[in-house]
VOGU-3710 file (C-alpha; in Angstrom, 3 decimals, decimal comma):
1> mvendqaseg> 0,000/0,000/0,000  1,117/3,514/-0,785  -0,061/5,894/1,931  -1,085/9,467/1,285  1,928/11,744/1,934  0,682/14,565/4,169  3,525/16,822/3,009  2,563/16,575/-0,670  1,410/19,650/-2,547  -2,249/20,053/-3,517
11> rpwdyllqtw> -5,178/17,849/-2,661  -4,516/14,318/-1,380  -6,570/12,952/-4,310  -4,294/14,692/-6,846  -1,208/13,216/-5,183  -2,703/9,733/-5,081  -3,854/9,904/-8,711  -0,422/11,050/-9,872  1,211/8,212/-7,916  -1,327/5,736/-9,354
21> reldvpegwr> -0,502/6,900/-12,898  3,216/6,313/-12,311  2,978/2,885/-10,648  4,634/-0,060/-12,326  2,070/-2,692/-11,368  3,073/-6,351/-11,876  1,306/-8,086/-14,748  -2,145/-9,318/-13,776  -2,327/-7,107/-10,670  -4,525/-4,018/-10,343
31> aeidegqivl> -3,982/-0,837/-8,359  -6,977/0,915/-6,791  -7,362/4,012/-4,617  -9,492/3,509/-1,533  -9,621/5,380/1,779  -6,604/7,566/1,012  -4,348/4,661/0,014  -3,241/2,882/-3,121  -4,074/-0,794/-2,757  -2,650/-3,540/-4,967
41> vppphahhng> -5,109/-6,301/-5,870  -3,544/-9,669/-6,814  -4,487/-11,606/-9,952  -7,774/-13,500/-9,589  -8,362/-17,263/-9,595  -9,073/-19,003/-12,915  -12,754/-19,501/-11,913  -13,048/-15,737/-11,428  -11,776/-15,141/-14,968  -14,054/-17,884/-16,301
51> iaakvqrrly> -17,124/-16,158/-14,860  -16,038/-12,801/-16,298  -15,643/-14,395/-19,744  -19,123/-15,989/-19,586  -20,767/-12,725/-18,486  -18,972/-10,790/-21,187  -19,939/-13,295/-23,886  -23,592/-13,176/-22,799  -23,683/-9,359/-22,678  -22,245/-9,062/-26,180
61> rdlpeeleiy> -25,133/-11,065/-27,665  -27,597/-8,160/-27,484  -25,395/-5,189/-26,640  -26,275/-2,017/-28,575  -23,553/-0,963/-30,989  -22,769/2,270/-29,107  -21,888/0,380/-25,905  -18,740/-1,560/-25,129  -17,514/-3,862/-22,364  -14,162/-3,030/-20,768
71> qtlgihvapl> -11,869/-5,015/-18,495  -9,265/-3,409/-16,244  -10,683/0,077/-16,827  -9,973/2,513/-14,012  -13,076/4,355/-12,878  -13,238/7,348/-10,540  -15,993/7,521/-7,925  -15,931/11,317/-7,690  -18,178/11,808/-4,617  -15,781/9,659/-2,554
81> dklyvpdlvv> -12,424/10,206/-4,319  -12,014/6,489/-4,916  -10,600/4,744/-7,950  -11,604/1,161/-8,650  -10,778/-1,246/-11,456  -13,908/-3,414/-11,787  -13,921/-6,815/-13,435  -16,204/-5,494/-16,204  -17,569/-2,037/-17,033  -20,152/-1,272/-19,708
91> mpselidaad> -20,165/2,297/-20,982  -20,605/4,209/-24,226  -17,645/3,599/-26,525  -17,588/7,293/-27,496  -16,306/8,124/-23,987  -13,339/5,807/-24,428  -12,722/7,121/-27,942  -12,716/10,702/-26,582  -10,251/9,913/-23,763  -6,751/11,379/-23,992
101> pessdplaas> -4,566/8,687/-25,613  -1,518/10,018/-23,727  -3,154/9,623/-20,328  -4,182/6,643/-18,217  -6,630/8,738/-16,201  -9,684/6,908/-14,921  -13,106/7,581/-16,385  -16,087/8,731/-14,338  -17,970/5,867/-12,685  -21,148/7,896/-13,237
111> dalliveits> -20,775/7,266/-17,004  -20,973/3,479/-16,588  -24,266/1,737/-17,331  -23,255/-1,505/-15,621  -20,386/-2,467/-13,347  -19,627/-6,122/-12,627  -17,581/-7,267/-9,639  -16,765/-10,933/-9,083  -15,645/-11,678/-5,559  -12,407/-13,346/-4,628
121> kgnaredrtk> -11,833/-14,767/-1,154  -9,708/-11,797/-0,154  -11,979/-9,004/-1,441  -15,542/-10,297/-1,049  -16,348/-7,956/1,851  -15,161/-4,879/-0,081  -17,266/-5,813/-3,130  -20,349/-6,341/-0,913  -19,970/-3,146/1,121  -17,472/-0,467/0,037
131> kyrayaraav> -17,916/-0,912/-3,695  -21,671/-1,378/-3,392  -21,937/1,978/-1,582  -19,456/3,703/-3,887  -21,223/2,644/-7,087  -24,592/3,705/-5,670  -23,142/7,118/-4,658  -21,716/7,495/-8,173  -25,227/6,801/-9,580  -24,147/3,704/-11,522
141> pmyllidrfd> -27,556/2,434/-12,747  -26,728/-1,278/-12,398  -24,236/-3,095/-10,191  -23,899/-6,845/-10,743  -22,232/-8,601/-7,816  -21,235/-12,191/-8,500  -20,362/-13,595/-5,101  -18,932/-17,111/-5,005  -18,330/-16,738/-1,248  -21,781/-15,585/-0,071
151> trgamatlft> -22,718/-17,308/3,208  -25,975/-18,484/1,561  -23,982/-20,176/-1,214  -22,744/-18,781/-4,525  -25,079/-15,932/-5,602  -25,486/-13,398/-8,397  -27,194/-10,148/-7,372  -28,255/-7,292/-9,618  -28,649/-3,947/-7,830  -30,610/-1,183/-9,589
161> epnedgtykr> -31,966/2,302/-8,879  -29,102/3,932/-6,955  -29,738/6,366/-4,093  -27,529/9,307/-3,127  -27,197/7,769/0,348  -25,061/4,948/-1,058  -27,691/2,229/-1,404  -29,720/0,722/-4,225  -33,530/0,675/-4,053  -33,884/-2,673/-5,802
171> seavpfgkpl> -31,995/-5,929/-5,864  -32,573/-9,339/-7,376  -30,473/-12,207/-6,066  -30,345/-15,707/-7,493  -28,251/-18,691/-6,439  -25,873/-20,127/-9,019  -27,951/-22,448/-11,153  -30,876/-20,036/-11,629  -31,079/-17,473/-14,454  -30,755/-13,738/-13,783
181> tlpepfgttl> -32,352/-11,307/-16,229  -30,635/-8,006/-16,966  -33,011/-5,239/-18,102  -32,563/-2,976/-21,125  -30,304/-1,860/-22,668  -28,954/-5,385/-22,165  -32,130/-7,426/-22,430  -30,362/-10,700/-21,755  -30,402/-13,485/-19,207  -27,272/-14,693/-17,443
191> ltadfpa> -27,136/-18,454/-17,148  -25,487/-18,761/-13,757  -25,540/-22,561/-13,985  -22,539/-22,147/-16,289  -20,532/-20,278/-13,631  -17,803/-22,264/-11,873  -18,507/-22,150/-8,115
//
C-alpha cells in the first residue's frame, strides 16, 4: 500500500492519482485508490476469470452498438475520491474514444451503465460493502455482484436504482444455477448454472 503523503502539494486525491498513474504494477495485478491509500489487488483465480468471460460473452449477444464492455478500466468515484478497477464495465464507446490517448486517467464511474464485480476470497467484503456503496453514490444504474463466497452459497445479485445515500432501491439475487435477467439496454439473461462455483 502507498499511503497518502501529508507533506505533498495540492489535494490528497491529486497526489494519489499522480502516484497511481506512475505505478509499475506487476502483470495481472490491479492498483486501486481507496480510503486515502493505493491498494494492490492480486491476480484472480481461474474460476473468477471464467465467470467474467461468460458474463462478457452473454452481454455481447444483445449489446447495442454504441456500448462496449471493458476489463481493467480505471473508474473514478468522484463523490468519494475512490478509484476502482472493476472486473467489467459497460459504458458508451464514445467516452473511451474521446479519452486522452496520452493519459491513463480513470473515467467517471457515473458514465458506466453496468459495473460487474466478481468476488475473490480476499476481497468479497469490499465488493459487498465499500464498492456497493461507492457505485450507488456514483449513480451507476446497475451493479452486478457475482459472489462465489456468499454465506448463503454462490449468488449473483443485480442492484438497480441507486440512491444518493449509497444504497440501491432494488436488488434481485439468485443462487448459481438459476437465471438472472438483466433489463434494457442489455435485455439478456445470465445463465449462472454455467458459472464455476
